[in-house]
C-alpha positions, 0 to 999 in steps of 0.5 A: 533479502527484504528491505532492512532496517539498515538498508532503508535508514542508509537511503534516507540518509542519502536525501538529507533535504528530504530527511530534514523536512519530513519525508520519511516515516518509521514504519513497522514494529520493534527491530523491524522498523524501516524507514520509508519515503512517505510519497509511494509509487502505485503500478495499477493502471496502464496498457498492457504493452511493451511501451507502457512496461518501458514507461513504468519501469522507467519510472521505477527506477527514476523514484528509486534513484529520486528519492522514493523508496516504498513501491506498491503493485499487485499480481492482477496490475496488468496482468502480472506486467506491473510487477515484473516492472518492479523487478526489472527497476529493483535490478538496478537497485540495493534490494534492502533499501526498498520496500516491495508490496503487492497483493492478490486475491482476484483471479488473473488471467495466465496466473490462475492454479489449476488446482483451484477449487470452484467452491473457494472462488466468489462470484467468479473472480475472487479467492483468499484460500490458503492454497491459492494465496500461496500460488500467488505469492510464490508467482509476485516473487518470481515476478518481482525477482525477490526471494521476499515480499515485504508487504503482502496484502489480501486485495479488496477481501471485502469482495466476498462480503457480498457472497458470504455471511460473516461467519464463514468470512471470518472463517476464511479470513482465519484460514488465510492469516492462519497461512500468512503467518506460516508464510511469515515464519518461512521468510516469504513475507515479512508482513501482511495486510489488507488493501481495500477499496470499501473495506474500511470506508463502508458501514458494515464491511470490514472491522479492523478491531476483529481482523487484527484480534483474528490475527492475534489469535493465529499469530500471537502478539507478535503476528503479522497482520501490520498493513492496511491499504485504503483510498484516501483523498480530499474527497474519500476522507471517512478514514479520518473523520469517522466517530467514536474512532476513526480507522485511522486512530484505530491503525494506531492504537493497534500496532497496524500501519495505514497506506492510502492508495488513489491520492489523487483520485486518477486526477477527480480530485484536482477539478476542485481544489478547495481554496483552503487547501491551497492556502495551507500548502504554499511553496508547492508548484501544482494542485497535484503536490497539494492534493499529495501533501494533504494526504501525506499531512493526515494524522495516522497516515504513513504513505500516500501512494501515486500511480506514475507512470512516467518520470515526469510525474515522478519528478514532478510529484518529488516537488513535495519532499523538501516541503514539510507536512501541516502541522496538526493543528492546521490540518484538523482545521480544514475540517471546522 
């Protein structure tokens, strides 16, 4: 089962105060549109131990009970343990109400298939060969305890550009996309995308228009390449300010959902909160909430991901849920 339109709408309506304050956004396409919280929970950091597992699972349950229905992981996060924490939390929830996202690309100890070919790996660490992705998707489905993954990302595909020329890179992306379209047709994933660090920030790295073109060539106009994830925070605003067309403008034009990672940049953005930003977001209790509100107010961003490994982090960050995002004209004024 996937998250469904009916399930996510039912979830949203249980949190009427959040709904009425614009906390939920509609993502997806046509009859597959979902209602998702504009604050998502990430699971990247933390030790590989039982104590961290318990804390993460507790935080994920608190998120699901508190109004957050967008969960993000990756097979390499804490060596598969973060995916398993998401799976443990999902047992306490209605599966059709929660959007589950994960990623693959980096070789993860304990999750490297014996069939992996050396020529498919770059830098001894990264692969996006179809057979590898098929293996990783099946492992992730087992870790998460789900039949189907709502959003599956190629994890930092730009890593391969350090080792391949553009023609070979495009050929590998094409093979990956062709097989991801098949996995979508088989019901193992709903949508796929690219989760990046430098890919959409570094000049000459990934070109979203070209990726969408390849997806259309392999999957037709109803292709399943519908999500990107990229860092966006007070210190990293490239996706909004780039000209002549920003990545966020291009994603909207192409029908691709943009999800922000590193919203707090591991708390680095809290050290120097600009006075104008603080003024723009009255009614919030902390600079962390203001930083989250900055990202979720950004035109073109549907979800702001925040790593939350403890229940108290979830409860504090949910303080943004009843405060309306900034109006577009007020937000844009920050850049003038």
